[in-house]
N, C-alpha and C positions, 0 to 999 in steps of 0.2 A: 761527398763533396759538392757543394753547390758552385757551378760554374759563374763567372761574372756574367751579367746579362748581355756585353757588348758581343760575347762570342756567338749569341743566337741571332745576331743582326746581320752575319754575313755568312758566306758559302764559301767552301774550298775552292782554289783556283780551278775551272773546269780544265784547263790546258794540262796542269800538273795531273789531275784525275785522269785524263784520257792518256797521258802518257804512263801513269801508274798501271791501269788495266792491260795496257800494250804489254808492259813490263812482267805483268803477273801471268799472261798469256804465255808469253816467251820463256818463262820458268817453268812453263809445264811441258815445253818442246813444241810449242805452236808457233809457227814463223808468222810473224806481223810486221806489217811495213807502217810506220808511223809518220804520218804527215801532220801530227798534232801540235808539237812542240816549234816555237818560232826560234830554233837554233840552227844557224847555219853549219853545214856539214864539213866546212873546210877546217883545217887545221889552223891554230894561231900562228901567224908568219915567223919564221925563225929568228928574224931579229928581234923580235919582241919577247919570245922566250929566252934568248941569250941574254935580255936586258935583265930579265929575272934571274937568271942563274947567277950572273955577275954581282947582282944585289946580294942574293944569299951568300957567296962568296966571300963577300966584303963586310959581312956579319949586319946587313941592314934587315933585321928580323925583329926589332922591337917594336916597342908603341911609337906612334909618331904623332904630331899634331892632330888634334880631332877632326880639323876640315882638311888634312892632307898636306904633305910636305911642300915647302915653298917653290919647289923646281916644278911639281906636278900643277900647282897653281899658275906658274909662268906659262907652261905648256898649254893649259887650257885657255888661258887669256891669249895666247899667241893662235891658237885655233880659231877662237871666235873673230880675231882681227883679220886672219887669212881667208877663212871661209864665209864668214857673215858680216864682215865690215862692222863688227862691234867692238866697242872699246871699254874694257872693264880693268880695275885695279885687285890686287889680291884680297881687300877687304871683301869684294863683290864675288868671289868665287869659292866653291865648296865642293868637295869630293866626299863619297861615302861607298858603301858596299852595294854598289849597284843602282841603275837608276829608279828602280823600284821604291829603295828606300830613302832615296832623295825625295819622291814625292810623298813619302810616308812622313819623312822630317817635315817637309814643308807643312803638311796638312797640320801636323802637330803643333806647328808654331802659329798657324792661322785661323784654323777652324775650331767652332765650339757650338753649343747648342744654340739653335735659333738661326744660324748662318746657313746660307744657301748657297751651293755650287753648281753652276751650268756644265751640263757634259752632254755634248751630241752622241746620237747613236746612230749605228753600231759604234761602240766604245771598247776600249782594252779593259779585259775583264776587271782589272782590280781598281779601277777608279772610283766605282760606286761604292765598295766596300771599304776602301780607305776613309772616304767622306763619312760613311755610316759610323766606321770605329771612332770617328771623333765627336759623336753626337751630332753631326750636322746633317742636312738634307741635300741629297743629289737631286738635281732637277734636269730630269732627262728630255732633249730636243730630239724626238725621232726624225730621221731623214730616209728619203726613199731612193732606189735605185735611178729613178727618173731624174732625180736632182743631183746625180753623181755623190751620193751620200754625203752631202756637204750641206750644213745649214744656211739658211737664208737670212738677211739682214730682218725682214719681218718676224721671223721666227725667234730670233734672237730678244727682238724688243719686246716680244709677248712674254717671253721666259723671265725678263728681269722684275725683280720686284726690291722692295726696300732693303730686304735682307739677304739681298745677292751678294755674295763677297768675292767669287771668283768665277772664271770659266776656265775649262781645261780644252785646249785645243792640240789635237794630235795629228800631225800633217807631214809626211804621209801617215796614214792611218792604219793602225791595227783594229780591225781585222780586214778592211775593204780595200787597203791601198789608195783610197782617195786623197788627193793633195790639192790644197788651196792654190790658186794663184795670188801674184802679189795684190791684184785689184779686188779680189774677193776678200783677202785679208785686211786690205785698207779699209774696206766698207765696214767690215765689223769692228774693227780697231776704232773707228770713229765714233761709233756707238759705245764702246767699252770707256772709251777716255772720256766722253761726256758724264757716263755714270760713275765713274772712278773705280770701274770693277778691274780686280787684278787677273793678270793675263799668265796663265801656267801654260807654257809652250813645250808639249813634248816632242821634242825634235829629233828622236832616237834613231828614225829611220831616214835622216835627210840625204844619206849618200844614194838611196836606193829609189830612183827615179827613172823613168823609161819613155820613150818615144817623142824625146826632144822636151820632155817637160822639164821646168825650171824650178830648183826648189828656193824657196823664200822663207826666212825666219821672221814671223811676224814682229818680233824686237828689232829689226834691221829697217823698219819703215820710218824711222825717225826718233829722236833723242825723247821726246815726249813718252812715245809708245814702248821704247825701251826702257824708261824709268818705271813704267807700269807692268812689266812683264818680268817673270821668272823663266829663264829657258833652262830646261832639262834636257841631259843627253848622257852618252855614256860611250864606252869602247866597245861593249858586248857584241852588238850587231856587227858594227862597221870593219871590226878587226877579227871576228870570230873569237869572243873572248868572254863568252857567256858565263863561264865557271869562274874567272878572274874578279868577277864582282867590284867594279869600278865603273860609278855613275858620278857625274858632276853636274853643277848648276850654276847658273850667275843670274843676279839680279841686284835689287837695292842692299846696301851695307847692313841696313836695319834687320831685313829678313834673313839675310846669310848669317848673321850673329846669332839671331834666334835658333836656327837650325844648328849651328855650330854647338850652342848652349845645349841643345837637345841630344845632339850625336855624344857628347861626354858622359850622357847616362845610358846610353844604350848599346852600340857597338864599340864604343870609344873612338875608332880611327878603321880607314880602310887599311886592309892588309898591306904591310909595310912594301914587300918586294914587288907586290902586283902595282904599286903605284909607280915604281920606277919602270915597270914593263908599261904602263899606260903613258908614262913621258915618251917613251920609244915610240910606241904606237902613234901619239898626235904628232910628233916631230920628225919621225924617221920617213923612210920610203913609202907612198902610197900605192905602188903599182899593184901590190895584191888587192886591194880595194876595187881597183878598176877590173881587174880580171875576175873577181867575185860578182860584181854588177853585171858584167857580160853574160857570165852564166845564169844568173839568176834570170836575166832578160830572156834566154833560150828557153829556160825551163818555163817561165811565165807564159810565153806564148805556146808551148806544148800542153800545158795542164789546161790553159783555158779552152784551147781548141778541142782538145779530149772531152772534155766536160759538156762542151756545147754541142759534140757528136752524140752525146748519150740521151735517149729519150727520156723525159720527163724531167731534165736538168738544164738550166741555162745559166750563163756566167758571164758577167761585164768583165772587160779586159782592166785590171788594176793598173792606174798610173804609178804607183810607187809600193814600197815595202817589199814583202816576199810572201803575200798571202793572195789567195784565190776565195773569194767569198759567193760560193753559186747559191742561186734560189733553188730549194728542193721541194717548194708546195706541191709540184707535180708527182711526188711519192706519196703525199698524204692521202690516206684513203685505201691504199694498196695493202694487200695481205702479203705476210712474210711468214710463212708456216701457218701457225695457229694465232700468231701475232697481227695487229692491224698498226701501220705506221700512222700517228696523228700528229707528230710535232719533230723539231730537230733532234732531239735526244733519241727518238725511235731511230731516226734515220743514222744517226753514229752507232747507235747499238747493232743495226741491222749491219752497216759496213764492216764494223769491227768483227761480229761473230761469223758473219756469212762471206764477207770478201776479205777478211783478215787484214783491214787498212783503218788505222785510229785517224780520225779527224776530230774537230771540235765542233759541240752544236752550238748554234749561233745563238740559242737562249741565254748562253753567259755573256755574249756581247751586246744583249739588249734588242735581238731580233730574231724571233724564232722561226721564220721563214727561210733562214739561211744555215749553213754549215761552212766552218773556216778549214781551209787545206793549206798547209805550208810547203811552199815548193823550195823549203831550205834543205831538202833531202837531195840525194844524187839522182841524177836523170835516169839511171838504172832502175832505182827503187820507184821513182815517180812512174815510169812506163809499166813496171811490173803493178806497180798499184792500181794504175787506171784500166790495166787489162782485166784485173781481178773484180774491180768494181764493175765494168761493164758486163762480166759473164754473171755475176750476182743480180743485178738488175734484171736480167731475163728470168729470173725465178720469181719475181714479185707478181702477184695476180690482182 
């Protein structure tokens, strides 16, 4: 059977691949600490689970409107108003089976052959492949640790062509934790408005900011910018609901209607009772979120301090999200048994096989000099993982 050519354009998600390797080793009885997937180790809050139980007991287990129940749309509208100062109506909001499918449906609605989409690097692993699946071209802008992993106005200007359709801005960023200030976003927005380039704002990590950092959604910088932006978010990270698969978006009614139309032909609708749980998540008590942020902050400081204390590794302190992105070029050229470490994939193989710690190679995020650690695991596992890595590094020659 000959597969469609589009399959050959993309790679499997490296985060899922790393998690799968760890799972395979565990199945063989090998204890592995996974710092690979961006999945909070906290349980979903009880009030949210109870809302799902209630929905099931009430028989809310059937098809729903493709873009979500009206009460979920209203909860999303209220969330945007309360948290971001943004006003939308029901025709401008959309729910789907996770934020990833939101971005996929959005790409289906907007991108085609000849279109270019600007993506700052390091980037979330799925952005480039989703663009490629649409026959469009990802235009990657590399950033450096020195510039805080954030693109400059000059870089943006150089990347724009007559074929530029959109830009994806992820702040706070997966994998670097880079978080744009309001002034930085405003400077970028001025260029994007002039060129009439759609802004896709992936705000999924908006709650996870530290050291007094203030989150700003680019859509909140003015009505004109809001009208040219599609904001993507979800309940997975904020409420530890990764498996519930509820993402949401807000933007122009025309784009939202197109995404709705597409969704009728793929997943049909987000899971009915999960939508009711998402309503409770968005409108219910938020104390669990604050507790999670405080714990992530504690883990963030610990893991970065431990990594910087290790010879051959250096790591900047992330301002947001729940990832550390250390530079591992100090390991390149080192011998591990009969193998030589030459790139980030070799580093992750070494850490998995020798230290029994799973992390993700930076190559999947667009920068081969780094690897990603998720500090969404427990402090106990993080401490043990750091100890095992420190011991493994002593074996390198």
